[in-house]
VEXFI-273209 format. One line per 3 residues: number of its first residue (from 1); their letters; for each residue x, z, y of C-alpha. Coordinates in steps of 0.2 Angstrom, whole numbers, plus 5000, padded with zeros to 4 digits. Example, Ala and Ser with C-alpha at 12.3 -4.5 7.8 and 13.67 -1.06 7.14 Angstrom:
VEXFI-273209
1> as> 5062,5039,4978  5068,5036,4995
END
This chain:
VEXFI-273209
1> mkt> 5000,5000,5000  5006,4996,5018  5011,5010,5028
4> tks> 5014,5009,5047  5028,5018,5057  5026,5037,5060
7> sil> 5014,5042,5075  5017,5052,5090  5006,5067,5086
10> ssl> 4999,5065,5069  4997,5056,5053  4981,5052,5044
13> slk> 4982,5056,5025  4968,5049,5014  4969,5056,4996
16> sek> 4959,5050,4981  4958,5059,4965  4964,5043,4956
19> lpi> 4977,5037,4969  4984,5046,4984  4983,5035,4999
22> kiq> 4993,5038,5015  4991,5030,5032  5001,5034,5047
25> iec> 4993,5029,5064  5004,5026,5080  4992,5034,5092
28> ddv> 4989,5050,5102  4971,5052,5096  4956,5043,5088
31> yhi> 4952,5034,5105  4968,5024,5103  4966,5018,5086
34> tfk> 4965,4999,5085  4951,4989,5078  4962,4983,5063
37> eii> 4966,5001,5059  4948,5006,5059  4943,4993,5047
40> eif> 4958,4998,5036  4952,5016,5036  4934,5012,5032
43> tyl> 4941,5002,5017  4950,5017,5010  4935,5028,5014
46> kgs> 4924,5017,5003  4935,5018,4988  4940,5037,4989
49> rki> 4931,5052,4981  4940,5066,4990  4947,5064,5007
52> ewi> 4958,5075,5018  4965,5074,5035  4983,5081,5036
55> dkn> 4992,5082,5052  5011,5082,5055  5012,5101,5053
58> gni> 5003,5101,5036  4987,5107,5042  4972,5101,5032
61> kes> 4955,5096,5040  4940,5091,5031  4934,5073,5029
64> ssi> 4919,5077,5040  4931,5078,5055  4937,5060,5052
67> ikn> 4920,5053,5050  4914,5063,5065  4928,5056,5076
70> ifi> 4926,5038,5070  4907,5040,5073  4911,5046,5091
73> lfl> 4922,5031,5094  4908,5019,5089  4896,5029,5098
76> daf> 4906,5027,5114  4907,5009,5111  4888,5008,5110
79> fyf> 4886,5018,5126  4900,5009,5135  4890,4993,5134
82> lil> 4874,5002,5138  4881,5010,5153  4888,4993,5159
85> lkv> 4870,4986,5156  4863,5000,5166  4875,4998,5181
88> hfy> 4871,4979,5182  4853,4983,5182  4855,4995,5197
91> lik> 4866,4982,5206  4852,4969,5204  4840,4982,5212
94> ikk> 4852,4985,5226  4854,4967,5230  4835,4967,5233
97> ikk> 4837,4980,5247  4826,4974,5261  4831,4975,5279
100> hdl> 4822,4989,5287  4820,4995,5305  4829,5010,5310
103> kpk> 4817,5020,5320  4824,5030,5334  4824,5049,5331
106> eik> 4833,5064,5334  4849,5066,5324  4848,5083,5315
109> dil> 4854,5084,5297  4868,5074,5290  4871,5071,5271
112> fir> 4890,5070,5268  4894,5063,5250  4912,5064,5243
115> tdh> 4913,5055,5226  4932,5053,5223  4938,5057,5205
118> wfn> 4954,5065,5210  4954,5084,5209  4963,5100,5214
121> vys> 4971,5092,5229  4973,5104,5243  4986,5095,5254
124> ggs> 4989,5078,5262  4981,5066,5274  4965,5063,5265
127> vgh> 4962,5082,5264  4965,5084,5282  4953,5069,5286
130> lkg> 4939,5075,5275  4940,5093,5283  4941,5085,5300
133> vid> 4926,5074,5299  4915,5088,5292  4921,5100,5305
136> gfr> 4918,5087,5319  4900,5085,5314  4897,5103,5313
139> klg> 4906,5107,5330  4894,5095,5338  4880,5104,5332
142> ykt> 4874,5094,5317  4869,5102,5301  4880,5094,5288
145> nii> 4875,5096,5269  4890,5092,5258  4889,5085,5240
148> ssd> 4906,5084,5232  4914,5080,5215  4927,5094,5219
151> yly> 4930,5109,5231  4936,5103,5248  4951,5112,5256
154> gid> 4946,5122,5271  4927,5119,5269  4915,5134,5267
157> rvk> 4910,5134,5249  4894,5143,5252  4887,5135,5268
160> dfy> 4877,5119,5264  4890,5115,5251  4885,5108,5234
163> lls> 4898,5106,5220  4893,5093,5208  4907,5092,5195
166> pky> 4907,5076,5185  4901,5078,5167  4910,5067,5154
169> sic> 4901,5069,5138  4904,5051,5133  4916,5037,5137
172> kni> 4928,5049,5145  4943,5040,5140  4938,5022,5145
175> pdi> 4945,5017,5162  4932,5017,5177  4917,5022,5166
178> pel> 4917,5040,5171  4916,5035,5190  4901,5023,5185
181> iyn> 4892,5037,5176  4894,5049,5190  4883,5038,5201
184> fqi> 4868,5042,5189  4872,5061,5189  4874,5062,5208
187> ysf> 4859,5051,5211  4848,5061,5200  4853,5077,5208
190> ikk> 4850,5071,5226  4833,5063,5222  4827,5079,5215
193> nwr> 4832,5089,5230  4829,5076,5243  4817,5087,5253
196> lfn> 4831,5100,5254  4842,5087,5263  4831,5074,5272
199> psf> 4845,5068,5282  4845,5057,5298  4859,5047,5289
202> iyq> 4870,5047,5274  4889,5047,5277  4900,5043,5262
205> rys> 4919,5041,5260  4918,5026,5248  4927,5028,5231
208> kgn> 4930,5017,5217  4914,5011,5208  4902,5021,5218
211> fvs> 4885,5015,5224  4875,5030,5224  4872,5029,5243
214> lll> 4865,5012,5241  4853,5018,5228  4847,5032,5240
217> krk> 4846,5020,5255  4835,5009,5244  4824,5023,5238
220> fqv> 4822,5033,5254  4825,5020,5267  4838,5031,5275
223> pfi> 4853,5024,5285  4870,5023,5276  4887,5025,5285
226> cey> 4901,5019,5274  4918,5025,5278  4930,5012,5270
229> ngs> 4949,5015,5268  4954,4998,5260  4951,4989,5244
232> lsw> 4954,5001,5230  4958,4988,5217  4972,4982,5229
235> isk> 4978,4999,5232  4979,5003,5213  4989,4987,5210
238> kwy> 5000,4987,5225  5003,5006,5227  5003,5012,5209
241> ghk> 5006,4997,5199  4989,4999,5189  4977,4985,5187
244> vfh> 4959,4990,5188  4951,4989,5171  4934,4982,5177
247> ekl> 4941,4974,5192  4927,4961,5195  4913,4974,5193
250> inn> 4922,4986,5204  4926,4973,5218  4907,4968,5217
253> iel> 4902,4986,5220  4914,4987,5234  4907,4972,5242
256> lnl> 4889,4978,5240  4893,4994,5249  4901,4984,5264
259> kys> 4886,4972,5264  4871,4984,5263  4878,4999,5273
262> dii> 4872,5000,5291  4889,5005,5298  4906,5003,5291
265> vvv> 4919,5015,5298  4937,5009,5297  4953,5017,5304
268> see> 4962,5001,5311  4960,4984,5318  4969,4977,5303
271> mke> 4955,4984,5292  4942,4976,5303  4950,4959,5302
274> ell> 4950,4961,5283  4931,4964,5283  4928,4950,5294
277> qkg> 4937,4938,5282  4925,4945,5269  4910,4939,5279
280> ide> 4905,4957,5285  4894,4957,5301  4906,4962,5315
283> rki> 4892,4972,5325  4892,4985,5312  4910,4989,5310
286> lvn> 4917,5004,5320  4936,5005,5322  4939,5024,5322
289> png> 4957,5030,5320  4960,5047,5312  4961,5063,5322
292> vdi> 4967,5081,5323  4962,5099,5326  4972,5103,5342
295> nvy> 4969,5121,5340  4977,5121,5322  4991,5109,5327
298> spn> 4998,5116,5343  5014,5119,5352  5010,5138,5351
301> idg> 5012,5139,5332  5025,5152,5327  5036,5146,5313
304> sei> 5049,5160,5313  5045,5164,5295  5049,5147,5289
307> kqk> 5066,5147,5298  5070,5164,5290  5065,5156,5273
310> ynl> 5078,5142,5275  5091,5152,5285  5089,5141,5300
313> sns> 5095,5146,5317  5088,5141,5334  5105,5132,5338
316> qvl> 5102,5120,5325  5092,5103,5327  5079,5100,5314
319> igf> 5073,5082,5310  5056,5083,5302  5044,5073,5290
322> igt> 5028,5078,5282  5017,5069,5270  5017,5059,5254
325> fgk> 5033,5052,5247  5024,5035,5244  5028,5017,5244
328> whg> 5023,5015,5262  5028,5031,5269  5047,5028,5271
331> aev> 5054,5045,5267  5069,5037,5258  5072,5026,5273
334> lte> 5073,5041,5284  5085,5050,5272  5096,5034,5273
337> afg> 5096,5034,5292  5100,5052,5292  5114,5050,5280
340> mll> 5121,5035,5290  5120,5046,5306  5130,5060,5299
343> ren> 5143,5048,5291  5146,5040,5308  5145,5057,5317
346> pnl> 5153,5070,5306  5154,5082,5321  5135,5084,5319
349> kes> 5135,5091,5301  5135,5109,5307  5121,5107,5319
352> lfl> 5109,5093,5313  5097,5095,5298  5083,5085,5290
355> ili> 5068,5094,5282  5057,5083,5271  5040,5092,5268
358> gdg> 5030,5085,5253  5032,5076,5237  5028,5060,5228
361> itm> 5034,5045,5218  5049,5040,5229  5056,5057,5228
364> sev> 5069,5051,5216  5075,5038,5229  5076,5051,5242
367> kqk> 5087,5062,5231  5098,5046,5227  5101,5044,5245
370> inq> 5105,5062,5248  5118,5060,5234  5124,5044,5240
373> yni> 5128,5051,5257  5134,5068,5251  5122,5077,5263
376> ekn> 5114,5090,5251  5119,5104,5263  5110,5096,5277
379> vil> 5093,5091,5269  5079,5103,5265  5067,5097,5252
382> tgq> 5052,5109,5252  5041,5101,5239  5022,5101,5241
385> ipq> 5015,5115,5253  4998,5121,5256  4988,5112,5270
388> smg> 4987,5128,5280  5006,5129,5281  5009,5112,5288
391> pky> 5008,5118,5307  5021,5131,5304  5033,5119,5295
394> lsi> 5031,5107,5309  5033,5120,5323  5051,5123,5318
397> cdi> 5056,5104,5320  5064,5097,5335  5060,5079,5332
400> lvs> 5046,5072,5320  5048,5056,5311  5034,5044,5304
403> phi> 5045,5030,5296  5032,5019,5288  5038,5003,5280
406> ptp> 5029,4986,5278  5021,4981,5261  5032,4970,5250
409> dgt> 5019,4956,5250  5017,4955,5268  5000,4963,5269
412> kff> 4997,4971,5287  4998,4990,5288  4980,4995,5289
415> gsp> 4982,5014,5289  4980,5028,5302  4992,5041,5296
418> tkl> 4985,5059,5300  5003,5064,5302  5004,5054,5319
421> fey> 4991,5064,5327  4997,5081,5320  5014,5076,5327
424> mam> 5007,5072,5344  4996,5088,5344  5012,5099,5340
427> gkp> 5020,5093,5357  5036,5087,5349  5046,5071,5352
430> iia> 5041,5057,5340  5050,5043,5331  5038,5031,5323
433> snl> 5038,5013,5315  5031,5000,5327  5020,4994,5313
436> nqi> 5002,4987,5317  4990,5001,5320  5004,5014,5323
439> gri> 5011,5003,5338  4993,5002,5345  4992,5021,5346
442> len> 5009,5025,5352  5019,5018,5367  5037,5016,5366
445> evt> 5047,5029,5376  5031,5036,5383  5022,5044,5368
448> ail> 5036,5040,5355  5052,5030,5351  5046,5015,5341
451> tkp> 5057,5008,5328  5059,4993,5318  5048,4996,5302
454> gdp> 5059,4999,5286  5075,4998,5296  5087,5014,5294
457> ysi> 5098,5008,5308  5084,5008,5320  5079,5026,5315
460> kda> 5097,5032,5316  5099,5025,5334  5082,5033,5339
463> ilk> 5087,5050,5332  5104,5049,5341  5095,5044,5357
466> lin> 5083,5059,5357  5096,5073,5352  5106,5067,5367
469> nke> 5092,5066,5380  5082,5082,5382  5072,5075,5397
472> lcd> 5066,5060,5386  5061,5072,5373  5051,5083,5384
475> fia> 5043,5068,5392  5037,5061,5376  5031,5077,5369
478> kna> 5021,5081,5384  5013,5063,5385  5009,5063,5366
481> rek> 5000,5080,5367  4990,5074,5382  4985,5058,5374
484> vis> 4979,5066,5357  4969,5079,5367  4960,5065,5377
487> eyt> 4957,5052,5363  4960,5059,5345  4952,5075,5342
490> wek> 4940,5076,5327  4926,5079,5339  4929,5063,5348
493> nvs> 4931,5054,5331  4913,5059,5325  4906,5057,5343
496> rvi> 4911,5038,5341  4902,5038,5324  4886,5046,5332
499> ekf> 4887,5033,5347  4888,5019,5335  4873,5025,5325
502> kei> 4863,5027,5341  4868,5009,5346  4863,5002,5329
505> ikn> 4846,5011,5330  4843,5005,5348  4847,4987,5344
END
């Protein structure tokens, strides 16, 4: 009998009273068994009288567990096609949404829906954004009910907060299916409790494969504001190297959200241009950059405990970066620029330091640059920190850097990094890439030193320029703080949403 190579975790042993039969499966669990192997197993099951499952440690499981797991596998296959059929049925219904008149009425309650399937994340730009928008609505006096797939950092878990954790009883290991199933779970909950919410409008941060707000719009004729942060299938492929499994379906759902929402909120002109290319009505697109809480991020923050933690003195100059070490964020480029600067100016090694706050997929490249330039003693890697500690870490920095780099395929940078507004609010001199949306928010040598994107030489020169010009540092810091107060608070962010909503209703 043919025996395949040993598996990672276990082996499947099938024993007959007449003839011992042994099969070794190269998989982690039953969900990863190939169709050919399943046929093979059933063939042996048919001819065996007594069957046992024996794992690599010699533990014996009854044959019923094998049959049960195989049954679950086929049951998942059945439900997989059933779910896809159900999804397509609802999408057809969504396409029949009739244009309805939005009647002018007083805005009272808002239903905020968060459906992302990433959990236990308590720091980062997206976390700050979610909290900022919700706080902004509430500070303006609007009751905001929140329905979320996970707890949200900094948001009161009692006041108008409804945690609706996704339930994965079936198809939990099939890509994209849990996100699709969640639509039915959350729709059922909201529909049953609609009288409790009865919102003036729904505000949802769009997530992969989600169409629940469209179902609610169709059912209750309620306006839907969609916050759109880019094509999620594109992000999966370009940022993380993962192709979306049900790409055609996911892209179709994304397009339906854009087509049938009443307002689409984007953070940049570049994102608006992308939507226009997709045929979206320009009148319903609101370009609304990110914001900041100017009371949380302030020049008055005391970071002395952080300085003590890393044995830093007031005489030392600290260059700072906070955020994700991602493919667009340029932490490795900043590290190289810093290394080049110290190599060319060894006299600065005793006084100049770099603190990188955060973590991510490019950390290995950052460490490689640190070793390459032999600057281990001058670089502090904090790792990921709680969101609440961000202001204290930023407060100890003398210069803050946002070194975003262009995408390899030439796609325009469409983001609005929250770190920019946090930097501005801290009243610190800023160095930032002159990259699309960033260049629109900041003005060179007025609110920041703008550098060539992805160019360590440009960043190096900018650092040297600032550490040798205190007057310029003070000028930039003052202007940046004033600008963020006048234009980029979260209250102003959501005010623009409310004004756009009133405009849509009026017209």
